[in-house]
N, C-alpha and C positions, 0 to 999 in steps of 0.2 A: 836617717834622710831618705824620705820618699824620692822616687822616679820622678826628675823633672825635666820634662824632654824639651821645653822651651828655653831653658837657661842652658842648660846642657849642649845643645846644639849649636845655638849662638855662638857660647863660648868656643868649642872647637872648629866651628866654620873659620871666626876672627882668627884664631892661633895658626889653623893652617894657611890662610891667607897674608898674614904677618910676617909667619915665618918660611912663606913658599915650601912646605913641606913636599907637595908633589913635582917638584920642579925636577926634571928630567937631568940626568948627569950627562955630563958632557965628556965625561971618562969613559973608554970604550973596552974597559979589561973585562965587564960582565958580558954575558950573552944578550942580545937584544931580543925584545920582543914587542912588536907595533901593533895595537891595538886604535881602530879608527873607527868614529861614528861618519854616517852621513851627515855633513854638515847642513843645518835648518838655514830657510831662509826667514829671516825675522819679519814677521808679520804682526800687525798690532792687536790682534787678539791674544798675544802669549801663550802660553802651554797650558794644553788641559793634561788631565792624568793619562790620558792615551800617547802623548808625546814620548815621556821620557822611559818607556818602556825599554827600548834599543839603547840608552844610555844606562840604564840603570845595569843590564846584563853585559855591556862591555865595560863598566865602572868594575863590578865583581870580579869578571874575569881579570882585570889590569891590577885590581888590588892581591888577589890571589897571586898571580904572577909576578910581582914584587915579593912576596911572601917566599917565592919559590927560587928567589935569587937572581931573577932576571932584571935588565935594565929596561923598564919599559917606558914606551913613547906613548903618551895616550892624551892627544891635544884636542883643542875645541876651536871652532871659529865660526863665519857666518858668509852664507853665499848670499850676498847682500846686494847685488843688482836684481832689479825685477820688475816686471809689469805693474805690481799691486801699486809700490811706492810712486811710480810716474802716475798711475791714473789719480792716487789722490793729489799730487800735483799739479795734474790738469785740473782737479775740481777746488782746489783750495788756492792755489799758486805758490805753496809753499815747496823750497826745495826739497826734493828727494833725500838728500843726506840728511836733512834733519829730522826727517821722518823715521829715516833709516836707524839714525843713533837712538833715538827715543826707544825704536823697537829692539834695538839690540841691547840697551841698558835694561829692558823690561826682563828679556829672555835671560840675561847675565844674574840679573837678581833671584830669579826663579829657579835658576840651575845651581846657583850657589846654597839656597834654601834645601835642595834636595842632596848635597855633601857630595858631588862629583870630586875625583882625584884629577881632575884636567890639570896639566901644566901651562895655567894663564900665560905665561910669559910667551908662549908661542904663539897665543890668538891670530888669526889672520881674519881679516876682511876684503872679499873680493872688489868690493868698491874703494877701496885705499889706494892713493896712487901707486905706494911703494909696493904695494903686492901687482897690480894691475900693470905696470911698469912691463913685470915678466910674462904677462900674458901675452900684451902687446911685443914682447921680445919672440915668445914663442911662434905667433903669427908671421913676424918677420922672416925668422928662419923657416917656416913654410913657404913661405912666398918666394924666398931665396933656393929653393928645393925642388928636385925630380925625382920620380921613381925608377929605379934601374933596375930591368925584370933580368939583367945576365948575372946582378950584384945581390938579386931580391931585396933591395933595399932603399930608403933613401938617400940622395946623395945633395952635395952642392948644384946649385945651376951653372956655378962655372965649370963642373966637368962635362955637361952637355954643351956648353958653348965649345970648350976644347974639341969636343967629336965632330959638332959642325963646322967648326974652322978645319980639321983635318980631314975628315972621311966624308961630311955632308951627312946627311939623314938617312944613309941607306943601311947603314951596320947599325943605328939607334935603336934598342930596345927598351922603350919606355913606355909607362902607363901615362896616355893621355887623351885627348879628345879625339873624333874620329875625323876631323878635317884638316889635318897635319899636311903640311906642302912637302912634297919630294924635291930636294936640291942636293948638288953637289956642294964642297966646299968653296970653290970660287965663287959659285952662285950666293952663297951665305955671305960670304965676305963684300959682294957686292949689294946686298939688301943695307939700304938705310938704316938709321937707329930704329925708326918707328918700326917698320917692318918687322926687322928683329924681335923686338919686343913684342909684338902683335904675336908672334912664333911663338916666343916663349912662354907667353902666357897659356897656351895650350897645354904646356906640360907641367908647369909649377903645380906645387902641394896646395897652395892657396891662390886660388886662380878668381877669375871676373868673367863671368856670361851670362848669356839670356837664360832664365828659369822660370819654370812654370810654378806658382809660391801659392800659399794661403794668403789672401788678402783681405785683412779686415779694415772696412774704411772707417767705422765708427772708432777703432782704436790706433788706425793711421799708421797701421803696422803688419809686416808678415808675421805669420804664425806657424809655429811647427805642428806636425801632422799632430801630436798627443794635445796641443792647446786646443784642437777643434773636434767638438764632438754634437753628431748630427747635422753638419752644416752650419752652424755657429760656432763663437769662439766661447771656449772653458770660461775665460773670465766676461762677465756680462751679458753672455747670451746674444751678442750682436752678428748679423749677416757676415759670412766670409765665402769670398768667390776665388775662384781660379785666375790669375792673370800672371801673363809674363812680364819677369823684369829683370833688368839688368842687377846680379847678384852676387857676391862671394861665395864661392863654394871651396870645401875642403875635400881634397880629392882621397876619402876615406875607402873609397872602392880599390885603391892600389894595395892596400892591405886585406883585403876579403879574407882571402885564404890564409892567411897567418891570423887573422883574428878567428877562423874557424878553426883551425888546428889548435889553437891555445887554450880553446875550450877543453880540450881531453887532458891539460896539464894542471888545471886548477879545480879548489874542492868547493864549488858551487853547487846549490840548490838544482836539481835537474829539472825542473819545470824552467826555470829562468834560463839554465845553458840550453835548451830545447827553443824558446823563445829567440834567442840569440840566432842559434843555428836556421831557425825559419825566416827569421829574418833577412840574413845574409844569404840564403837561400842559393847554395851553390847548384848548378844544372847543366849537365854534359848534353851537347848537341850540335846544332851546325847555326851558321850563319847562312841565310839566303837571300838572294837580290831578285827582285821582280821589277823588270825594267819596265821603265814610263818614257817611250819613245817620243812622245810629244814635249816632253819637260827637258829631255836629255838626262836623265837621270834614274835612279832605282830605289824603290822600297826597299828596306832592308829588314829583315825580320830575324829572329832567333826562334828556332825550334827543337825540343828533344826527340819529335815524332818525325825525323827528315823522310823516313819511311811511308811518310803519310801524304806526301807532296803532292802525287796525282789525284789526292779525293781534294784538294785545295779547289773551291769552286766561288770563292770571293775572298778579298784582301781588307781589314779593316783596320782603319789608322785610330790613334785618339782625337778628339774634338779639337786638342792643342798642337798637334802635329804642324812640323813647320812648312808641308808640302800641301794641307788642305786647303788654302785658300786659292793656292796655284791649280791646283786639281780640281775646284769646284767650276763647274759650267755654269752659263748664265740662267739656264732651265733652271738649276736646282740650289743656285744661291740664296734666295729666299727661305728656303726650307734648312739648309746647312748652317747658316748663318743665327737661325731661330733655335736649333739644336744647340749648336754652341755657347749661345747665351743660356740656355736652361742648365745646361751643362756646368757653366761655371760657376752655379751657386751651391754645387755639392763639393762636399770636401772628397780626398782621393779614399778616405776611409769608407766614407758612405756608398762610394761608388763600388769599391770591393767588397762590402757588405752586401748589397742587393743583389742577389741572384735570381728574384721574381721577374722584377721589371725588364720588358724585353721593349729598347727602342734604340734607333739609330736613324742615319740617313745618307741615302745615297749620292756620291759627289758628283754623278754624271760621267765620271772617268773611268779609262780600263787601264789596267797593266797587262804586261805580258808574262804567260807561266814562263819559268827560266829554263823548264826543259821542251814542253810541247808547244811551245810559244802562243798558244791560244789566248784570247782574250779573257781576264779575268777583273770582276767588277770591284772598285773601290770605293768601300762604303766608310762611313765613320759612326762608333758608337762608344759609350759613356763605359764598358765594360774594360776598354783596354783604355792604357795609362801613358802619358807621357812620359812620367819620370820612371816606367819600369821596362826593363830590356830596350827594346829601340821604338817604342810606341808606337809598334804595328805587329800584326799578327797575320799569317795565313790560315785563313780557316776551313778547317775540315771537319764539315757537319756530321759525317759518316762515325768519327774516332773523337770529336770533342762534344761534351754535353752544351756547353755554352753556346758554340756554334751552330749545334743542331738544333736547340731552341730558337737562335735567330734566324735560321732559314728558314724554319716551319712560320715563323711569323711572316717573313718577307719574300715568302714564296720562292727562295732561290733553291739553286740545284744542289742535292746530296747525293754524292756518290760512292757507292760501296767499291772498297778498295781489298776487299779481304774474302776468301772463300770461306769464313766461318764466321762472318758478320751476321747480326741480327739488329736491324737497324728499322724494322717497322715503328717502332714506338719510342726509342731513344737511341743514344751514339753507343757504337759498341767500339772501346778501343782497344781490345785484347790484340797479343800479337802472336796468337798461335796457329793461324792459317796461313795458305799461301795467297800471293798478291794479283789481284785481278783489276783490269781496268787501269793498268800502271806502266804502260808500255814496254821498256826492256827489263825490269825486273818482274813482269809476270812470271807465277809460278816459282819465285824466288820464299825462302823464308825470311824472317825478320834479320836475323844473324849475317844471311848473304846480302840482303838488300842495303843494308846500311853503308858499309864500304862501298858497294859499287856506285851508290847516288853520290857519297861525298867526292868520290873519283869524277865523277861528270860533271859536276857542278864546278870543281876545280879545272877541270880540263874547258868548262867553258866561262871559267873564271866570273862565275855568278854565285859561288857559294865556297865553303871552307868548314871543316870540323872547328868548333868552339867550345869553351868553357864560361859559362856565363853565371853572374850572380844578382840576384835580386835587389839587394842592396845598391841605393843611389848616393852618391855624392852627397856630403852635408852642406846644407844652405848654412852659409855662416855671414849672416847679415840680418838684423832689424832696423825698422825704420822707428827708432824709440830715442828718447834724450837718455834715459838712466842706464848705460851700460858703456863698455869700455870702447873708446874713442878708436878706429882702425887708423894706424900710422901711415898712411897712404895719403899722398898728394896727387894730382894727376896734371900732366904735359900733356897738349895735344890729344886730348882723350885718351892717354894711356896711364895705367896706374904705376907708381914710383914710391919706395919706401924714403921715409925720412930718414936722418942719421942715426945711428945706435946712441950715440950719447945725448942723443935729444929726446929720450925716452925718459920718464913716461910724458906721453900724448894727452895732456889735461883735457878734461872736459871744460867746454866754455861756458862764460855765464850767456842765458838767453834770458827773453823778456817771458816767453810763455812755452810751457812744455807740448806743445801741439805741433803739427805740420804748419808750414808757410802758406800763404795765401795762395801760391802758386804748385803745392803740392807737394815740394820739398821736405825732408824729414826734419825735426825740431832743430838738430845742430845747422838748419839752414838759419836760422834766425840769429846766430850768433853774430855780431858786430866786428868786421876787421879782422875775420880768422881766416888767415890766408897764409900758405907756408911762402915763407921768405917774401912776405908782403906779397905774392902775385898768382901761385897756384892754387886752384882751389883744395881744401882737404874732400877725403872719403867725409859722406855725412851719414851714413847708415854707421850704427855701433854693433859692436859683436854681440851674439845670440847669450842668451842665459848661460848654457850649457858651457861657453869659453872659459871662464876663471873656476868652474868646478872640476875641469878634465886634467888639473895637476897640481892639484891645491894639497895633496899628500906630500910632495916634495917639498913644498914651503915649508911645513910643518917640521921639516928636518933641520932647518936652518934659518928659521924666518927673519931675522935680522940682517941677512947678508946684503950689503949693497952693490957687491960685483961680482954676482952669479945668482941663479935663482936657489942655487943649493950649492955648498961646497963639494968639492969630490969627496973628501974625507968621511963627512957626513953623509953623502948618498952609498959611498961603497958599505957604511958600516949598518945602515938601516935598510938597504935593500930596497925590498916588496912590504907592504904591508901583511902583516902576518894574520889577522882577522878583520874583516870589516862586519859592519851591522848597520844594516839599512831597509829600506822599502823595496819591493821587488815591483813596485811600478816605474822604476830607473831603468827597467831591462835593456830597453831598445833606445834608449838617451844616454843618459850621463855613463852609465858602466860601459857601455858602448864606445862613445867618445873618449872615455878616459882610457880605457884599451887601447884606440888608436893612438892619441898623443903621447901615450908611455911607448908604443913600439917606434913613432916617430924618433923620440926624445933619445931613444935607446940607439937606433940608426946612425946619428948624428956623433954618438959618443959620449954621452951626456951620463949615459948609467948603463946597467950590465943586465936589466932584468926584463926578460920578455913580455911579462904579465905584470900588471901593478898590484893585484890583490889575490893572495893566494888562499886564503878561506873566507867565503862569506856567508853571512847569515841574514836572510830575511826575517824581521821580527813579525809576527801576527797583530793583527788592529784590536786594539783594545775599543771593546764597543760600548755605546752607552746604554745605560737602563733607563726608558723612561718611564714616567707615570701620569699616571691617567685620571681626571675626577669626571664625574658623570651628569652630565646636565639634561634634564628631563625637558621632553618634548610637549608641545601641546598638540591635541588632535590634529593641526593642521600642519603636524613636523614643524612648528618654530619655538625656539629656545626658551625657555622660562626662567625664573630668577630661584629653582630650585634645582638642587644637587644630592643623588643619595649615592651611598657606601656602595662599596663593589660588590660585596655580596646581595645587595638590593636591588641589584642594576636591573635583573630580569622579571622586576616585578613592575618594572615602569618601563616607557619608551626614551631611551636616552641616546646622546650622542656623546664618544670620548672627546675632551679636549685636554692637550699635554699641560702639566704643571710643572714649574720648576722642582726638580729633584733635590737641591739644595732645601727646600722647606718640607721636606719629606724624611720621615725617618723609622726605620722598617717598614715601609709602606704606610705610615700614619702620619697623615697633613696635617700640618699646623695650619688651623684656622685663620687665625690673626695675620698671620704672614702671607697665606694667601689672599686675604683682603687687601694687603699692601701689594702685591704680586699683581692683583686683579681689581682695582677701584672701582671697574664698573659692576661688580658683584660683591661688593661690601656689604649690602644689605641682602644677600642672598638668603635664605633656609638650605639648612645642610641634616640631611636624613642620616643619621648615624646606627653604625653597628656597635652595642654594647659601651655606648659614650665616645665611641672615634669614628673619626672619618678615614676608613681604610681607602686607599690607591689602589688602581689597577697597574701594571706594568706590562712592559712589552722590551725585548732588546732590540736596537736600531743602532745607526751610526750615531756616533757622538756629533751634534749638530745645534746651532744656537736657535734654531727655529723651532728644535723638539725639547728646549728646555731642559737637555740631559746633559749639557757639558758639566763636567766637574773640576773645579780649579785646584790644582796641585797646593796651591797656598791654603786653602780652606783645610786640606787634610793635615797640612802640616801645622798648622796651627792649632786644630783640636788633638791630634794623634801623635804630631812628630815626623820628621823626615825619616826615620829608621824604619817606623811601620810603615810609611809610604813605600819605600824601597820594597822590603820585606814580602808586604801584601800585592804589589804588582808581579812580583815572579810567582806567590803562592797562587795566583789565580790560574796558571795553567801554562804547559809548555810555550816556551819561547814563539816558537813558528807558528804557534795554532791563533787564531781570531778567538778572542773569550769576553763576554760580558763585565762591565764594570758593575760592581754592585758593593757600595758603601756598608751594606749592613753587614757583610761579613768581616771588616777590618778589625772590630773591637777585639776579636780573638787574637789577632797579631800584637794589637797593644797589650792586652794581658799577658801574653808570652814575654813581650820585654819589660813589663814588670815581675814575673815571675823569673829572668833570668837578673835582673837586680837585685831580687830578695837574697838568691842563693851569696851574694857577697854581704848581707848584712843580716844583722839581727832582728829579735821582733821590735826592738824599739828604735829601729833605723839606723843603728850604729856599723860601721865599717867592721866585719868579723871574720878573718879568713886566718885558717889555721895551719901550721907547718908540719901536721902529723902524716904520719904515711897513709896514702890512700888504701882503700880496700879492695879485693878483686873486683867487686861488684863497681866501685868507682872507676877504677880502671877500665873495665870491659866497656861501661857507657863511653867513657871518652873516646876510646879508641875505636868504635863503631861509628861515631860521628865525623874523627878523622879520617876515616875509609869512606864513609860515605859522600862527604863535601867534596873531599880529592876527586872521585869517580865522577861525581854529579857536574862539577863544573868542568872538567876536563871533555864530558859529553854534553856542555851547556843545557844540562836538565836541572834546572835551578830551582823550580817547583817542589820537586822531591826532596832538594836539602832543606827546604824551610819546614816540611812535614816533619824531617828527620831531627832539625833542631828542637821541634817542639817535644818530642819523643824523649830525647836525651835530658832536656831539663827537667821535664816531668819526674824522669828516673831518678837523678841526682837528688831533686827535690824529696823524693819519698826517702832515699838513702840520708837525707839531713847533710847533703855533702857541703863542707866549706873549705875543703882541702885546696891549699895554694897549687901544689902540683898538679892538679885537675881543672883547677878554673882558670889558671894563667895559660893553658893550652885552648881551653874552650875559647877566651876572649881573642884569641889569635884566629883560631878556626872560624868564629863567628863575625871578625872586621871586617870582612869583603862587603858581606850581607848588609850591617848596621853598624858603620862606622864611629857614630856620633857615641854610643852608649860605650862603645868597647874601648874607645880611646879615652873615656871617660876611667874605666874600671882599670884599663892597664895602669893611667896614672895613679890610681888608689892602691893598686897593687907593689909602688914602689919604684917602678920606671919611669924613667925621666919624659916627660912631655912630649908627645908629637913623636916617639920614636917606635909606635906600633907598628908604620908601614916597614919599617927596618927590621924586624921580627923575623925568625926563620919558621916555615910552616910545620907543623908539629910532625916527627915520623911514626907513621903506621906501625905498630909490633901485633903481628897476629898472635903472640902467643895468649894476650889478655883476652883474646877472643874465643880461646879453648875453653871446653866447658868442663871445669874439674868437679863441680858439684850440681846435682839436679833436686830442685825442690818437687819429692814426690807426694802427689794426692794419695793420701791414708784413707781407705775406705773401711766399714765394719759392714758385714753382710751387704757388700755391692752398695753402701749409702757413703758420699766424701764428706769425711767432718773436718779433717785439717791437711795443711802441706807440711812434710818435715824435709830439710835439705842434708841429704847425704853424700859422702863423697861416690862418685862415680865408679872409682876401683874397689869398694868394697863387696865382698863374697858375699853370698846368700845367708850361710851359719852367722857371719858378723851382723847382717843386716837384722835377722830374725832376733839374736840375742839383744840388739840395740832397740828393737820393737819391744818386746816383751819389757825391758827395763824402762822404756818411757812413760811418764808421769802422764802425758795425756791419753795415752793407748789406756793406762789402768784406769783412769776414768771413765772412758767410754764402757769399758768392760764392765766395769761395774760390780766384779768380784766374777762373771762369768770366765770358764776357761776356755782357753784357745784351740780350738779343735783345729786349723789349717791357716798359713799363711802364703798367700799367693804374692810371689815377689818377680816382677820383669823387670829389669835392669833398664833405667832411664825412662819407666814409665808409671807402671802404678804399684801401689802397695795394697793389697785386701786381704781384712783379717776376717776368717771365719769363725766365729763363735757360737 
């Protein structure tokens, strides 16, 4: 019987599905291991060969852990709310749920074909009401919570109300908005409901306030920073502008310090950890107020260099700062408004990245220096962002390069403040000298000046020491249809939660998936959609990250109708032990997930501070593009002639991408090319040795480059086991590597070689119960040890090479011993589950029990060498190998040599003059 991957793999995939072979046990006697993949958004394009890389690695590890005796949770689901399905709905009128369902079915079919050991009974979809009910529930909990600095955790809003009712606001230490009121307990009780609710909104974890957002009019929605590239939307390339809108936000800043400290407790790639550290951006400094007497207010800034305060020659506000309109004089109004309009077309990322362009506008107004009292000009500039710090900076040109360039450009004063500063050509931020031009700190060192300035600012009630974080609160709303409805209604303009028993709040039907004619989000189109038939619902939906910020909990107990997961399940599975996914989620999904995990812990729903103990970022599999070379005429126009790669330098040519699926080992199938490009059906092809050879280049896999390889095609030709092994064989998991179908044939031949170990020349199953030889035991135990070490180190590519060496050794030994082959099947199972499941069954085991086997125990004694194959030389020329025991002494070796038939044959009657013997190395006979 020949190895037939098609029938064999379909057989076992059906068996696993029918028998739920990989269903996770609810019995909790075994030690647990939780392996999680970042679940995909199901796009219409389906999977290409780059997508399953991380899934294959996690599947290998999951299968291995089962063999090692663990109860493994290895689930899969779909992040199924998203903008692409909504855009398709806008274009076609088809409900996003229909598109999403079709895409999920396509993904599921492809994943089943690869043979993953997912427990599909635990599948979740973020767009299913049974799931998003609990996303809405978490939102409700966050709306009903505040962050208590005293206990350093979130608490029920009821505890805050109790504090207000008992002692007023004075004793409350909370993370809140800046503009909170001060009141006594009696004043609080005298507030009407509306005033109380407005004040509580300033403390809630989920809250509503005016925010500057990335508004994309063409898509009709707010976009996250990572959805905006070079001032346009990542999807569609539409213009994006900065706009102020009432938006839901999540007070992630309350968790900034815990998010930072938690990074020291988890096993994540250092570059990813560093990205989160920088995003959170902890700074120790001072908050300083610059009074604006004409408005009876002050501009607050945060600075890490309060020692430079006497070097301030102007203040810069973000163009979106709330005081800009009031500060702008009539003479400056046109210039300021034009500048704001220009800035609104840039994203925050673009503004941060552009360090060369100098631009700004003077408001016409002045602030007072907090200590000297002198007038300081107030400017606006796009290098200051409303969403970072206070949206204002005190500009010290002598100590900050960006301020220096700005001051030079607009001819503003540059004040030296240190006796060691060199500021003729650039700013000098050194802290080494003593202060000059700095009032009462003149002559002081940096260490002396900072506490003196803090004390002075506190005395004047114009500043204080402060720890600041770069991270801003997370916008939690999108003006889209295809997302979770926010379970909120409005009464007198204030938000209230619906009742918990009314969850889930379902998405209503709408006639179109576009904003209303008056500019409201698509949910504004829903007919008669009101709470209790009178109150307006929130018309924004939740952002894409909402459903993915807690999904690992739902996998623990996906059918639970009374809780997001039972206490028993959460206590057992705890946190994810291994998480595999892309580094592009560093400051999005991974940060928000850590935030929601900590929030749910604060409320007592679980006990883990961090959700993902170990994380691996898989590298990208890049495409290998192929090119044909079109000949150009003398005027540089394309002709109807193509030349092979090796001949292109003899012509003036231009490369054109060609579908890699019609190229084999860089040889183009000409007939398929003519079908691929009918416009070249009559083209002339100049060949090399009768073949058209294509050029190649490694690029990102993309439809436009025709280098996307469909795993379905690979599986059809070579099988899923070959695909799995080959993806691991390409290189280290974390590194980018090019896909090259040309190399897959070797892996396919390897599996055929494995199959032949179990079958005789006629194809009959033939396994012996004889005692294996030492050499056979050695080959087996080398692979047992190697694979165990490699999987624990996530070095999957080196295991594939080791398998090939092992099978070659066993083939050379003509090994068909059951004791060897049975254990080899167990070791290989994680990588190639289909062929090993069939061989396990052929070996006499019950079908489907391979995953319940025990990983073989490595026995080091089999790797201890007792023999050595000595190269035997005659007068320095090696003639043959002779295996001898390593413990033989020289006299016994010489006697054995002299009596050996091959030695006598090579001597041809000549006497032996001398035998040179080096134990474990050589035997040389001098004749």
